[in-house]
C-alpha positions as CSV (number, residue, x, y, z in Angstrom):
1,M,10.6,-3.0,8.0
2,S,12.2,-3.7,4.8
3,E,14.4,-1.8,2.8
4,G,12.0,-1.7,0.1
5,D,8.8,-0.5,1.6
6,T,10.9,2.8,3.9
7,F,9.4,5.2,0.9
8,L,5.6,4.8,1.2
9,E,4.4,7.5,3.1
10,P,1.0,8.7,4.1
11,G,-0.8,10.0,1.1
12,M,0.7,7.6,-1.1
13,R,-1.2,5.7,-4.1
14,V,-0.4,2.2,-4.3
15,E,-1.4,-0.6,-5.6
16,N,-1.2,-4.3,-4.6
17,P,0.2,-6.5,-7.2
18,A,-1.8,-9.7,-6.5
19,H,-5.3,-8.2,-6.1
20,P,-5.8,-5.8,-9.3
21,E,-9.3,-5.7,-8.8
22,W,-8.6,-3.7,-5.3
23,G,-7.4,-1.0,-7.7
24,V,-5.5,2.2,-6.4
25,G,-5.5,2.9,-2.5
26,Q,-4.1,5.2,-0.3
27,V,-1.3,4.9,2.3
28,Q,-3.3,5.8,5.4
29,S,0.3,4.5,7.7
30,N,3.3,2.8,7.7
31,I,4.3,1.4,11.1
32,G,6.9,-1.8,11.3
33,G,6.1,-3.0,8.2
34,R,2.3,-3.0,8.7
35,V,1.2,-0.3,5.7
36,T,-2.8,0.8,6.1
37,V,-4.1,1.6,2.7
38,N,-7.7,2.6,2.1
39,F,-8.6,0.5,-0.9
40,P,-12.2,3.1,-2.8
41,D,-14.4,-0.1,-3.3
42,L,-12.5,-2.2,-0.7
43,G,-12.1,-0.2,2.2
44,K,-8.9,-0.5,4.7
45,V,-6.6,-2.9,4.4
46,V,-3.4,-3.5,6.9
47,V,-0.8,-5.1,4.3
48,E,2.7,-7.0,5.8
49,T,5.0,-5.8,3.7
50,S,7.0,-8.3,4.5
51,R,4.7,-10.5,2.7
52,V,3.1,-8.5,0.2
53,T,5.2,-6.0,-2.3
54,L,2.9,-2.9,-3.0
55,L,3.5,-1.2,-6.1
56,P,3.6,3.2,-5.9
57,V,1.3,4.3,-8.3
58,F,2.3,7.5,-10.2
59,D,-0.4,10.3,-11.7
60,P,1.5,11.2,-15.3
């Protein structure tokens, strides 16, 4: 796991800048650099954070 993804915890909202059409998803788990995210219209996607950077989404 890279240092930059250790903060991703279940319940956090994130987006994938490479696929903005996926919308904002919710982190389900973060195990060994593999983050499972549930996107509303796409479903669950497993993202390898060594290859993809997920951006946190913070509500104002």
